[in-house]
PLY file of the C-alpha trace (Angstrom):
ply
format ascii 1.0
element vertex 318
property float x
property float y
property float z
element edge 317
property int vertex1
property int vertex2
end_header
18.12 21.47 -3.64
14.63 23.03 -3.64
13.21 19.88 -5.33
14.65 17.62 -2.55
13.28 19.98 0.16
9.84 19.92 -1.49
10.02 16.04 -1.79
10.50 15.75 1.97
7.82 18.39 2.63
5.71 16.55 0.27
5.79 13.33 2.18
4.69 15.33 5.26
1.93 16.92 3.38
0.79 13.58 1.96
0.54 11.94 5.37
-0.97 14.97 7.24
-3.42 15.43 4.28
-4.57 11.82 4.43
-5.00 12.10 8.28
-6.96 15.32 8.08
-9.16 14.04 5.21
-9.98 10.77 7.25
-10.77 12.58 10.38
-12.97 15.26 8.74
-14.83 12.79 6.48
-15.37 10.46 9.33
-16.70 13.15 11.57
-19.02 14.35 8.82
-20.17 10.76 8.19
-20.94 10.30 11.87
-23.14 13.49 11.88
-25.00 11.78 9.04
-25.62 8.80 11.50
-23.53 6.25 9.43
-22.49 3.39 11.77
-18.90 3.49 13.08
-18.28 0.02 11.50
-19.21 1.27 8.14
-17.12 4.43 8.41
-14.06 2.27 9.35
-14.50 -0.11 6.46
-14.94 2.70 3.90
-13.68 6.12 4.73
-10.79 5.01 7.07
-9.69 2.15 4.99
-9.70 4.24 1.75
-8.15 7.22 3.54
-5.07 5.25 4.61
-4.52 4.24 1.11
-4.92 7.85 -0.13
-1.19 8.70 -0.28
-0.52 5.75 -2.77
-3.61 6.51 -4.78
-2.76 10.22 -5.25
0.86 9.62 -6.15
-0.20 6.93 -8.67
-2.74 9.22 -10.30
-0.34 12.13 -10.54
2.40 9.95 -11.85
0.00 8.35 -14.40
-1.19 11.80 -15.55
2.40 12.96 -16.16
3.44 9.80 -17.99
5.67 8.56 -15.09
4.29 5.10 -15.16
7.35 3.34 -13.78
6.83 5.36 -10.62
3.10 4.36 -10.51
3.80 0.66 -10.79
6.87 0.64 -8.64
5.07 2.63 -5.96
2.53 -0.08 -5.55
4.72 -3.12 -5.86
7.46 -1.56 -3.80
4.92 -0.55 -0.95
3.86 -4.16 -0.90
7.33 -5.49 -0.54
8.20 -2.82 2.07
5.01 -3.57 3.95
5.76 -7.22 4.36
9.53 -7.41 4.63
10.36 -4.11 6.57
7.20 -3.19 8.35
6.18 -6.71 9.54
9.84 -7.49 10.17
10.14 -4.49 12.41
6.89 -5.27 14.16
7.95 -8.77 14.82
11.27 -7.67 16.18
9.56 -5.50 18.65
7.14 -8.21 19.78
6.16 -11.60 17.96
3.36 -11.06 15.54
0.27 -13.34 16.00
-2.27 -14.06 13.36
-6.11 -14.81 13.38
-7.22 -17.80 11.46
-9.08 -15.78 8.89
-5.83 -13.69 8.20
-3.92 -16.93 7.89
-6.14 -18.89 5.52
-8.09 -16.06 3.63
-6.52 -12.76 3.62
-2.86 -13.73 3.17
-3.65 -16.08 0.33
-5.79 -13.18 -1.13
-2.80 -10.95 -1.08
-0.69 -13.71 -2.82
-3.51 -13.89 -5.32
-3.36 -10.16 -5.96
0.40 -10.38 -6.74
-0.26 -13.19 -9.14
-3.14 -11.55 -10.91
-0.99 -8.48 -11.38
1.75 -10.58 -12.88
-0.67 -12.11 -15.41
-2.39 -8.87 -16.36
0.88 -7.09 -16.85
2.68 -9.71 -19.04
0.86 -9.30 -22.30
4.13 -10.34 -24.15
4.38 -13.50 -22.34
0.71 -14.72 -22.14
-0.73 -13.18 -25.41
2.48 -12.98 -27.55
1.91 -9.09 -27.93
4.79 -6.85 -28.91
4.67 -4.93 -25.72
3.18 -5.25 -22.26
0.91 -2.78 -20.33
-1.78 -2.66 -17.80
-4.81 -1.63 -19.91
-8.14 -0.36 -18.84
-9.64 -3.90 -19.16
-6.87 -5.08 -16.68
-7.93 -2.20 -14.42
-11.54 -3.33 -14.43
-10.43 -6.94 -13.69
-8.45 -5.66 -10.59
-11.45 -3.41 -9.51
-13.70 -6.57 -9.79
-11.42 -8.53 -7.50
-11.46 -5.54 -5.16
-15.29 -5.58 -4.98
-15.13 -9.33 -4.08
-12.59 -8.40 -1.32
-14.77 -5.65 0.09
-17.81 -7.98 0.15
-15.73 -10.47 2.12
-14.50 -7.71 4.56
-18.03 -6.38 5.22
-19.43 -9.92 5.64
-16.72 -10.92 8.11
-17.03 -7.52 10.09
-20.75 -7.85 10.31
-20.64 -11.49 11.49
-18.17 -10.80 14.15
-20.49 -8.04 15.58
-17.77 -5.61 16.03
-18.53 -2.00 16.99
-15.92 -0.49 14.71
-13.68 2.44 15.49
-14.89 5.14 17.78
-15.29 8.21 15.61
-14.97 11.63 17.30
-17.48 14.26 16.09
-16.34 17.75 15.23
-18.28 20.96 14.42
-19.44 21.07 10.76
-17.19 23.83 9.82
-14.12 22.09 11.31
-14.97 18.83 9.45
-15.33 20.64 6.18
-11.97 22.53 6.73
-10.23 19.18 7.48
-11.57 17.66 4.37
-10.57 20.61 2.21
-7.09 21.15 3.81
-6.60 17.39 3.69
-7.22 17.16 -0.08
-5.01 20.09 -0.70
-2.23 18.41 1.39
-2.66 15.24 -0.71
-2.48 17.01 -4.11
0.34 19.28 -3.36
2.29 16.63 -1.41
1.77 14.07 -4.21
3.00 16.39 -6.82
6.02 17.39 -5.02
6.88 13.61 -4.48
6.46 12.73 -8.05
8.36 15.79 -9.28
11.06 15.03 -6.74
11.40 11.42 -7.63
12.03 12.25 -11.28
14.72 14.73 -10.28
16.30 12.37 -7.88
16.34 9.47 -10.36
18.12 11.81 -12.99
20.68 13.39 -10.58
21.55 10.00 -8.95
21.67 8.01 -12.25
18.90 5.83 -11.13
15.83 4.78 -12.98
12.35 6.11 -12.01
11.27 2.55 -11.37
14.00 2.05 -8.55
13.05 5.58 -6.99
9.45 4.38 -7.07
10.18 0.90 -5.68
12.32 2.38 -2.88
11.98 6.01 -1.62
8.49 6.75 -2.85
7.16 3.38 -1.75
8.55 3.61 1.68
7.32 7.28 1.87
3.84 6.52 0.93
3.84 3.43 3.44
4.68 5.68 6.44
0.95 5.40 7.79
1.21 1.65 7.82
4.59 1.77 9.39
3.47 4.00 12.09
0.24 2.05 12.75
1.91 -1.37 12.68
4.84 -0.45 14.89
2.49 1.16 17.53
0.19 -1.76 17.53
2.99 -4.26 17.82
4.64 -2.24 20.71
1.28 -2.30 22.54
0.89 -5.89 22.08
-1.85 -5.75 19.35
0.21 -7.61 16.79
-2.81 -9.01 15.08
-3.72 -5.36 14.11
-0.20 -4.97 12.73
-0.59 -8.08 10.49
-4.14 -7.23 9.34
-3.04 -3.70 8.58
-0.12 -4.74 6.27
-2.00 -7.66 4.50
-5.14 -5.54 3.93
-2.95 -2.66 2.62
-1.28 -4.98 0.16
-4.60 -6.08 -1.26
-5.88 -2.56 -1.46
-2.71 -1.40 -3.24
-3.07 -3.85 -6.13
-6.85 -4.43 -6.51
-7.97 -0.73 -5.77
-5.06 1.64 -6.42
-3.48 -0.11 -9.50
-7.07 -0.95 -10.59
-8.10 2.76 -10.54
-4.81 3.98 -12.16
-4.85 1.64 -14.97
-8.51 2.17 -15.73
-7.77 5.89 -16.13
-4.26 5.67 -17.64
-2.95 2.72 -19.43
0.33 1.78 -17.83
3.29 0.45 -19.97
5.03 -2.51 -18.21
8.71 -3.25 -18.50
9.60 -6.97 -18.52
12.42 -6.11 -16.00
9.75 -5.37 -13.44
8.80 -8.95 -13.21
11.63 -9.39 -10.78
9.91 -7.05 -8.44
6.48 -8.81 -8.85
8.23 -12.14 -8.17
9.74 -10.49 -4.91
6.24 -9.52 -3.96
5.02 -13.08 -4.49
7.98 -14.34 -2.66
7.36 -12.06 0.35
3.69 -13.05 0.72
4.56 -16.71 0.42
7.34 -16.43 2.91
4.97 -14.73 5.31
2.49 -17.67 4.90
5.21 -20.20 5.51
6.49 -18.51 8.66
2.98 -18.60 10.19
3.14 -22.44 10.05
6.75 -22.93 11.50
7.58 -22.88 15.13
4.75 -22.74 17.79
1.46 -21.42 16.81
0.43 -18.90 14.04
3.04 -16.31 14.78
6.09 -14.52 13.29
8.86 -14.38 15.90
11.88 -12.03 16.33
14.33 -14.19 14.30
11.82 -14.35 11.43
11.33 -10.70 11.67
15.06 -10.15 11.39
15.09 -12.44 8.32
12.38 -10.29 6.61
14.38 -7.06 7.29
17.66 -8.71 6.02
15.98 -9.88 2.83
14.57 -6.30 2.25
18.05 -4.85 2.79
19.37 -7.48 0.25
16.60 -6.53 -2.27
17.30 -2.81 -2.06
20.95 -3.47 -2.39
20.48 -5.63 -5.42
18.33 -2.87 -7.04
21.04 -0.28 -6.54
23.83 -2.64 -7.75
21.93 -3.28 -10.96
21.63 0.39 -11.63
25.53 0.55 -11.38
0 1
1 2
2 3
3 4
4 5
5 6
6 7
7 8
8 9
9 10
10 11
11 12
12 13
13 14
14 15
15 16
16 17
17 18
18 19
19 20
20 21
21 22
22 23
23 24
24 25
25 26
26 27
27 28
28 29
29 30
30 31
31 32
32 33
33 34
34 35
35 36
36 37
37 38
38 39
39 40
40 41
41 42
42 43
43 44
44 45
45 46
46 47
47 48
48 49
49 50
50 51
51 52
52 53
53 54
54 55
55 56
56 57
57 58
58 59
59 60
60 61
61 62
62 63
63 64
64 65
65 66
66 67
67 68
68 69
69 70
70 71
71 72
72 73
73 74
74 75
75 76
76 77
77 78
78 79
79 80
80 81
81 82
82 83
83 84
84 85
85 86
86 87
87 88
88 89
89 90
90 91
91 92
92 93
93 94
94 95
95 96
96 97
97 98
98 99
99 100
100 101
101 102
102 103
103 104
104 105
105 106
106 107
107 108
108 109
109 110
110 111
111 112
112 113
113 114
114 115
115 116
116 117
117 118
118 119
119 120
120 121
121 122
122 123
123 124
124 125
125 126
126 127
127 128
128 129
129 130
130 131
131 132
132 133
133 134
134 135
135 136
136 137
137 138
138 139
139 140
140 141
141 142
142 143
143 144
144 145
145 146
146 147
147 148
148 149
149 150
150 151
151 152
152 153
153 154
154 155
155 156
156 157
157 158
158 159
159 160
160 161
161 162
162 163
163 164
164 165
165 166
166 167
167 168
168 169
169 170
170 171
171 172
172 173
173 174
174 175
175 176
176 177
177 178
178 179
179 180
180 181
181 182
182 183
183 184
184 185
185 186
186 187
187 188
188 189
189 190
190 191
191 192
192 193
193 194
194 195
195 196
196 197
197 198
198 199
199 200
200 201
201 202
202 203
203 204
204 205
205 206
206 207
207 208
208 209
209 210
210 211
211 212
212 213
213 214
214 215
215 216
216 217
217 218
218 219
219 220
220 221
221 222
222 223
223 224
224 225
225 226
226 227
227 228
228 229
229 230
230 231
231 232
232 233
233 234
234 235
235 236
236 237
237 238
238 239
239 240
240 241
241 242
242 243
243 244
244 245
245 246
246 247
247 248
248 249
249 250
250 251
251 252
252 253
253 254
254 255
255 256
256 257
257 258
258 259
259 260
260 261
261 262
262 263
263 264
264 265
265 266
266 267
267 268
268 269
269 270
270 271
271 272
272 273
273 274
274 275
275 276
276 277
277 278
278 279
279 280
280 281
281 282
282 283
283 284
284 285
285 286
286 287
287 288
288 289
289 290
290 291
291 292
292 293
293 294
294 295
295 296
296 297
297 298
298 299
299 300
300 301
301 302
302 303
303 304
304 305
305 306
306 307
307 308
308 309
309 310
310 311
311 312
312 313
313 314
314 315
315 316
316 317
């Protein structure tokens, strides 16, 4: 029971830790006269992916590689099918032309590259498959290209970036220290709790990573996208989800597999295919109906597919 309690507390610590870390680091950067746009593209962007990164690094260090891979792939599936589905049901989600023609295809490319890198048995005839350090460096190289694209688009659009509030130095440092502590403790409790839950429920660590852990680490994206959609800023909701999916594979799995080689089970190809399918379906929906948007019916289809996917995973375990 204590493990379950710590798992729930871990989710709270993880999200709160990421928020405090972003606020403290952004304030400190602002004091150093770093432009708001650069802060938003670096500290804020990386901070929102901190929960997934910390959980992956802790899972990799303890040998729970199924949780590490499942967390990223499951988060991507959850982001598109559940978060965008929910956002579209609140209000139809519109898309900028850059998001439609560049960022969504890049998210689809990320899923395809992951499938190629992880399947040594299929492509190289190896006796087993794993994400090696070489694969991690390849993913990070793609991430570097993505960051170059984001900075170039942001600078050419002449946006001012997010307004960063400045706090006293002591408060900024405190936020950073407490935020890091929250991420570390919260992440460890989540990984430990996921292992215990998997054993007690008769589920694999991969399924726990694909569902509960993935949904938990995606709570920042869920909150941001739902609020943005409710306020009518649906393009923010879509950009947040697509950007997060690219970050998850290229950056988080890139970092994790560079530090720890991650064994890959062939059964996980189904989840990668679901990731590819969800990104493809998103691209298709933006070209059906009137204009580049996802309507409420299509949002309902997304959620129904996600429920069916999770049900399938649980039935497979039985």
